[in-house]
C-alpha positions as MATLAB code, in Angstrom:
seq = 'MTQPAISPRQLNRSTLARQLLLDREAIGVGEAVRRVVAVQAQQPASPYVGLWNRIVDFEPTDLDAAFARQEVVKAPLMRATLHAVHADDYPPSATPWSRYCAAPASTRASQRPE';
ca = [
      31.778  -19.832   20.945;
      29.416  -21.034   17.973;
      28.739  -18.668   15.049;
      24.961  -17.476   15.093;
      22.877  -19.094   12.445;
      22.199  -15.872   10.513;
      24.308  -12.828   10.926;
      22.741   -9.437   12.098;
      22.664   -8.018    8.457;
      20.752  -11.100    7.498;
      18.613  -11.017   10.412;
      17.614   -7.383    9.585;
      17.017   -8.212    5.805;
      14.485  -11.129    6.640;
      12.866   -9.192    8.950;
      12.257   -6.069    6.742;
      10.922   -8.552    3.679;
       8.824  -10.391    6.068;
       7.404   -7.100    7.014;
       7.056   -6.284    3.274;
       9.442   -3.154    3.540;
      12.513   -4.244    2.066;
      10.749   -4.203   -1.723;
       7.273   -3.873   -2.803;
       5.446   -6.631   -3.837;
       2.637   -7.512   -6.144;
      -0.146   -9.162   -3.587;
      -3.184   -8.251   -2.469;
      -4.488   -5.918    0.147;
      -6.139   -8.767    2.149;
      -2.702  -10.760    1.903;
      -0.435   -7.802    2.693;
      -2.591   -6.989    5.824;
      -2.251  -10.614    6.922;
       1.656  -10.853    6.290;
       2.164   -7.793    8.559;
      -0.365   -9.024   11.060;
      -1.893   -5.332   11.094;
      -1.510   -1.920    9.869;
      -1.719    0.886   11.979;
      -4.851    2.797   11.147;
      -5.391    5.369   14.230;
      -5.471    8.100   11.543;
      -7.490    7.680    8.395;
      -4.879    7.827    6.005;
      -2.189    5.544    7.741;
      -3.311    2.290    6.729;
      -3.214    3.939    2.908;
       0.289    5.155    3.395;
       1.609    1.872    4.971;
      -0.088   -0.235    2.280;
       1.146    2.064   -0.321;
       4.744    1.565    0.764;
       4.452   -2.434    0.737;
       2.290   -3.094   -2.210;
       3.110   -2.911   -6.033;
       0.305   -0.705   -7.699;
      -1.413    0.106   -4.521;
      -4.713    2.216   -4.978;
      -6.612    3.463   -2.438;
     -10.015    1.970   -3.763;
      -8.570   -1.727   -3.122;
      -8.361   -1.149    0.663;
     -11.829    0.764    0.352;
     -13.002   -2.409   -1.220;
     -11.694   -4.551    1.428;
     -13.009   -2.712    4.159;
     -16.762   -2.397    2.530;
     -16.623   -6.397    1.959;
     -15.041   -6.615    5.639;
     -12.364   -8.586    4.228;
     -10.244   -6.104    6.454;
     -11.508   -4.401    9.548;
     -10.394   -1.679   11.849;
     -10.043   -3.032   15.269;
      -8.578   -1.736   18.630;
      -5.759   -4.355   19.026;
      -3.150   -2.872   21.325;
      -3.493    0.018   23.981;
      -6.851    0.935   22.456;
      -4.880    1.723   19.211;
      -6.777    1.367   16.113;
      -5.160   -1.041   13.498;
      -6.626   -2.487    9.933;
      -6.291   -6.531   10.275;
      -7.791   -9.492    8.081;
     -11.094  -10.293    9.556;
     -10.091  -13.864    9.750;
      -7.551  -12.684   12.166;
      -9.747  -10.957   14.473;
     -12.954  -12.776   15.444;
     -14.910  -10.139   17.093;
     -15.398   -8.672   13.433;
     -17.947  -11.118   13.171;
     -20.259   -9.351   15.423;
     -22.965   -7.203   14.242;
     -21.909   -4.010   16.902;
     -18.091   -4.526   15.781;
     -19.320   -4.371   11.918;
     -21.513   -1.279   12.874;
     -18.539    0.573   14.670;
     -16.195   -0.138   11.854;
     -18.778    1.118    8.906;
     -18.313    4.679    7.853;
     -20.464    6.868    9.524;
     -22.347    7.961    6.349;
     -24.017    4.383    6.541;
     -24.150    3.972   10.084;
     -27.397    5.250   10.712;
     -29.132    2.633    8.289;
     -26.826   -0.304    9.624;
     -27.679   -0.001   13.734;
     -27.972   -3.560   14.871;
     -31.042   -4.050   17.509;
];
């Protein structure tokens, strides 16, 4: 019987590191979201907590800014659950209706697409 190329512990550690859960890293919000593919965002606080656990010196305003410039968008990815995902990884975010639906309610009235 051949030995596995990687031990179960090594696999566990590499998986946690890839998901930014082993140690916090000094990276930007957009890059962090890309590294983990998407961050659960069904509840308003969820992406903030998820990124706070992954990014060194995370500030909630960094995620707010990424949402505002549409670098990160909220999208229904799996089972209609909202996730925060990098805009480049979610092509429908380029449509006017997707941007409208992802916008804060306070700004929707002035941004409604035709």
